[in-house]
C-alpha positions in Angstrom: 112.3 83.3 82.9 114.1 86.2 84.4 116.5 86.0 87.3 115.2 87.8 90.4 118.7 89.1 91.2 118.7 91.0 87.9 115.3 92.6 88.2 115.2 96.4 88.3 114.0 98.3 91.4 111.0 99.3 89.3 109.6 95.7 89.5 110.6 95.0 93.1 107.9 94.7 95.7 107.5 97.9 97.8 108.8 97.7 101.4 106.0 96.9 103.9 104.7 99.8 105.9 105.7 98.7 109.4 104.0 101.6 111.1 100.6 100.7 109.5 101.1 97.0 110.4 101.8 98.0 114.0 98.7 100.2 114.1 96.6 97.4 112.6 98.0 94.9 115.2 97.3 97.3 118.1 93.7 97.7 116.8 93.3 93.9 116.7 94.8 93.5 120.2 92.5 96.2 121.5 89.4 94.6 119.9 90.3 91.2 121.4 90.8 92.8 124.9 87.4 94.5 124.5 85.8 91.2 123.4 87.3 89.5 126.5 85.9 92.3 128.7 82.5 92.1 127.1 82.7 95.7 125.8 83.4 95.0 122.1 79.9 96.1 121.0 80.0 99.3 123.1 81.3 102.8 122.1 84.3 103.5 124.3 83.3 107.2 124.8 79.6 107.3 124.9 78.6 103.8 125.9 76.2 103.6 123.0 75.9 100.3 121.2 78.0 99.9 118.0 75.8 98.4 115.3 76.7 94.9 114.1 76.8 96.1 110.5 79.5 98.7 111.4 81.6 96.1 113.3 81.2 93.7 110.3 82.7 96.4 108.1 85.2 97.7 110.7 86.0 95.0 113.2 88.5 97.1 115.2 86.1 100.0 115.5 86.0 101.5 119.0 83.3 104.2 118.3 79.8 104.0 116.9 79.4 105.9 113.6 78.0 109.4 114.0 
């Protein structure tokens, strides 16, 4: 078994993408706020319904697919 302290940088795990994590978290928080407000299933711009199938694939979607 190899010692983790002697592993090369090539085998080390990549650093987490904190910007992406923050964007993902913001999307989840916005979706939860929309759920509390009763607007989760509604396009934020047009007011059109967002299909359940789209929300199943993209749970933080704020717009209906075009």
